[in-house]
C-alpha positions in Angstrom: -40.8 74.1 31.5 -41.4 74.9 28.0 -37.7 74.7 27.3 -37.4 71.4 29.0 -40.3 69.9 27.0 -38.7 71.1 23.8 -35.4 69.7 24.7 -37.0 66.5 25.8 -38.9 66.4 22.3 -35.7 66.9 20.5 -34.0 64.1 22.5 -37.0 61.9 21.8 -36.8 62.8 18.0 -33.3 62.0 18.0 -33.8 58.7 20.0 -36.4 57.6 17.4 -34.2 58.5 14.3 -31.4 56.6 15.9 -33.6 53.7 16.7 -34.9 53.5 13.1 -31.4 53.7 11.8 -30.3 51.0 14.1 -33.2 48.8 12.9 -32.4 49.6 9.2 -28.8 48.4 9.9 -29.7 45.4 12.1 -31.5 43.5 9.3 -28.5 43.3 6.9 -26.3 42.7 10.1 -28.5 39.7 10.9 -28.5 38.4 7.4 -24.7 38.6 7.2 -24.4 37.0 10.5 -26.6 34.1 9.3 -24.5 33.9 6.1 -21.4 33.8 8.1 -22.7 31.0 10.4 -23.9 29.0 7.2 -20.3 29.7 5.7 -18.7 28.6 8.9 -20.5 25.2 8.9 -19.5 24.7 5.3 -16.0 25.3 6.2 -16.1 22.7 9.1 -17.9 20.3 6.8 -15.3 20.6 4.0 -12.4 20.4 6.4 -13.8 17.2 7.8 -14.0 16.0 4.3 -10.5 17.1 3.6 -9.3 15.2 6.8 -11.0 12.2 5.7 -9.6 12.2 2.3 -6.1 12.8 3.8 -6.6 9.9 6.0 -7.6 7.6 3.0 -4.7 8.9 0.9 -2.2 7.8 3.8 -3.9 4.6 4.1 -3.6 3.8 0.4 0.0 4.9 0.6 0.7 2.7 3.4 -0.9 -0.2 1.5 0.9 0.5 -1.5 4.3 0.5 0.4 3.3 -2.8 2.0 2.5 -4.3 -1.3 5.9 -3.0 -2.8 7.8 -4.5 0.0 5.9 -7.9 -0.4 6.6 -7.8 -4.1 10.2 -7.1 -3.6 10.5 -9.9 -1.2 8.7 -12.3 -3.6 11.1 -11.1 -6.4 14.0 -11.9 -4.2 12.7 -15.4 -3.4 11.9 -16.0 -7.1 15.6 -15.1 -8.0 16.9 -17.3 -5.3 14.7 -20.2 -6.4 15.8 -19.7 -10.1 19.4 -19.8 -9.1 18.9 -22.8 -6.9 17.1 -24.4 -10.1 20.1 -23.7 -12.2 22.5 -25.2 -9.6 20.3 -28.2 -9.3 20.3 -28.7 -12.9 24.0 -28.5 -13.2 24.4 -31.0 -10.4 21.9 -33.4 -12.2 24.1 -33.1 -15.5 27.1 -33.6 -13.6 25.8 -36.8 -11.8 24.4 -38.0 -15.3 27.7 -37.5 -16.9 29.5 -39.2 -14.1 27.1 -42.3 -14.2 27.7 -42.5 -18.0 31.4 -42.4 -17.5 31.3 -45.1 -14.9 29.1 -47.4 -17.1 31.6 -46.8 -20.2 34.5 -47.6 -17.9 32.8 -50.7 -16.4 32.0 -51.8 -20.0 35.5 -51.5 -21.2 36.8 -53.2 -18.2 34.4 -56.1 -18.6 35.4 -56.2 -22.3 39.1 -56.2 -21.5 38.8 -59.0 -18.9 40.0 -56.8 -16.1 36.7 -56.9 -14.4 34.6 -60.0 -13.6 30.9 -60.2 -12.6 29.8 -63.0 -10.2 26.1 -63.3 -9.4 25.2 -64.9 -6.1 23.6 -68.4 -6.5 25.1 -68.8 -10.2 27.5 -71.8 -10.8 31.0 -70.6 -11.7 31.8 -71.3 -15.4 28.1 -72.2 -16.3 27.2 -70.7 -19.1 24.0 -70.5 -21.2 
């Protein structure tokens, strides 16, 4: 029995030493676990922020592309309008020149006696 009680005491002492060693290690392990958990939350928070930023960048890129497409469309319409304006100005000049030639020819024809003018209600040969 003495031998058994000595053996039991040895095991009890070993158990106590191991328990104290485990308790000494448990404190830093719990601290590290807490830090790891905090770091994990920080990583999730930053990942969420990065996702939001990426979404915002994509929205801005899409808006910029839409504005560019709209600007190109408007530039095309402006070019077309300027071209139409030049064509209309040329047609107006052609019409003005045609009217001037017509008036000149009519004036020459009247002066040459080739053309006569009669107004309704005016007596023939009546002069002022």
